[in-house]
Every structure is written in structure tokens, then in C-alpha cells.
C-alpha positions in Angstrom: 0.0 0.0 0.0 1.4 3.4 -0.9 1.4 6.6 1.0 -0.8 9.4 -0.2 -0.1 13.1 -0.3 -2.7 15.9 -0.8 -1.3 18.8 -2.8 -3.4 22.0 -3.0 -2.5 25.5 -3.9 -2.4 28.3 -6.4 -0.1 30.6 -8.4 -0.4 34.3 -9.3 1.2 35.5 -12.5 0.8 37.9 -15.5 -0.3 37.1 -19.0 3.1 36.1 -20.4 3.9 34.0 -17.4 0.5 32.3 -17.6 1.3 31.2 -21.2 4.7 29.8 -20.1 3.1 27.9 -17.2 0.7 26.3 -19.7 3.6 25.2 -21.8 5.3 23.6 -18.9 2.1 21.8 -17.7 1.3 20.6 -21.3 4.6 18.9 -21.6 3.4 16.1 -19.3 1.0 13.4 -20.5 -2.2 14.0 -18.4 -3.0 10.3 -18.6 0.3 9.2 -17.0 0.8 11.9 -14.4 -1.1 14.1 -12.0 -0.8 17.1 -14.5 -4.6 16.9 -14.8 -4.7 18.5 -11.4 -3.8 21.9 -12.9 -6.8 24.2 -13.5 -6.7 27.4 -15.6 -9.8 29.5 -15.0 -11.4 30.2 -18.4 -11.7 33.8 -17.5 -9.2 35.9 -15.6 -10.0 39.2 -14.0 -8.2 42.5 -13.8 -4.4 42.4 -13.6 -3.5 39.0 -12.0 -3.9 35.6 -13.5 -4.6 32.6 -11.3 -3.5 29.0 -11.8 -4.8 26.4 -9.4 -3.7 22.9 -8.5 -5.2 20.1 -6.5 -4.5 16.4 -6.4 -4.2 13.5 -4.1 -1.1 11.7 -5.3 1.1 8.8 -4.4 4.2 9.8 -2.4 6.6 8.8 -5.2 5.0 11.4 -7.5 5.6 14.4 -5.2 9.2 14.8 -6.5 7.8 15.1 -10.1 5.3 17.8 -9.0 8.0 19.7 -7.1 10.2 19.7 -10.2 7.4 21.2 -12.2 6.7 23.8 -9.6 10.4 24.8 -9.4 10.4 25.1 -13.2 7.4 27.4 -13.0 9.0 29.4 -10.1 12.0 30.1 -12.4 9.9 31.8 -15.1 11.3 35.3 -15.3 9.4 38.6 -14.8 7.9 39.8 -18.1 7.0 43.4 -17.4 8.4 46.6 -16.1 7.1 45.8 -12.6 9.6 42.9 -12.5 7.0 40.7 -10.7 7.9 37.1 -10.4 5.3 34.3 -10.0 4.1 33.9 -6.4 2.0 31.2 -4.9 1.2 29.0 -1.9 0.7 25.2 -1.7 -0.2 23.1 1.3 1.2 19.6 1.1 -0.3 17.0 3.4 1.7 13.8 3.7 0.1 10.8 5.4 3.3 10.0 7.3 5.4 13.2 7.4 2.6 15.6 8.1 1.9 19.0 6.5 4.3 21.4 4.9 3.9 24.8 3.2 5.5 25.4 -0.2 5.9 29.1 -0.9 6.6 30.0 -4.6 8.5 33.3 -4.4 11.7 35.0 -5.5 12.2 32.5 -8.3 12.2 29.4 -6.1 10.1 27.1 -3.9 10.6 27.6 -0.2 9.5 24.6 1.9 8.7 24.8 5.6 6.5 23.3 8.2 2.9 24.4 7.8 1.1 26.3 10.6 -1.1 24.3 12.9 -3.9 26.6 11.7 -4.3 24.3 8.7 -4.6 21.1 10.7 -8.4 21.0 10.0 -7.6 20.2 6.3 -6.3 16.8 7.4 -9.1 15.8 9.9 
């Protein structure tokens, strides 16, 4: 029996970054990976685009997802504001507990999640 991990979160980006995120996600075969967990709202509002992700995956696939997320985090700024992609993911591991993955500054920062989010695992 394998260990399950719930991954849930979102990214904030601009139009050009959104196009690049789509390219990265579409490189994976949705029938063979958890890439089907990505959601791109059909209509974005105002100046920020949102990309969502949610999936319950087997433990051995978490590294694959983290690699994709790191690729997304490295997408450069594309406008004069110099804004990089930001986001937040809560990762609940059946054995290791919950962690918080912050997408910021061109990387993914992983740390223990606040006890505030414990209700998500009950």
C-alpha cells in the first residue's frame, strides 16, 4: 500500500507568465501523471492571473510535482514591474505531516505548515 499526499494550492502571475506555465504543464501526459490537477480558470479578472492545482497523489510522485513547480517558479518577470510568479501550496503527507510550499523569489521555499491548517487533514 502506498502513502498518499494531498497537494493543493495556487499561483499568481501575469499574462506572459501564464502562457509559459501552460507550456510547462502541457509537456506532461495527463493520462500518465497528475498534471490533470492543474486548473486554468477560463476567464481571468483584472491584472492578476490565477492557476490552481489540487490532487491526491502517491508519495513517489511528489518529486515530479516539485520539479514542475520549481520550473514554474523560475519563469522570469515579463513586465516593467519585475514581478515574479508567487504562490502557496499546502502539502499533506500521510506520514510526514503537512508542509507549506511558498513560490517566491524564483524558487520554492518549503517549511512546516502552521497548525492553523490542521483542519484540512481531519
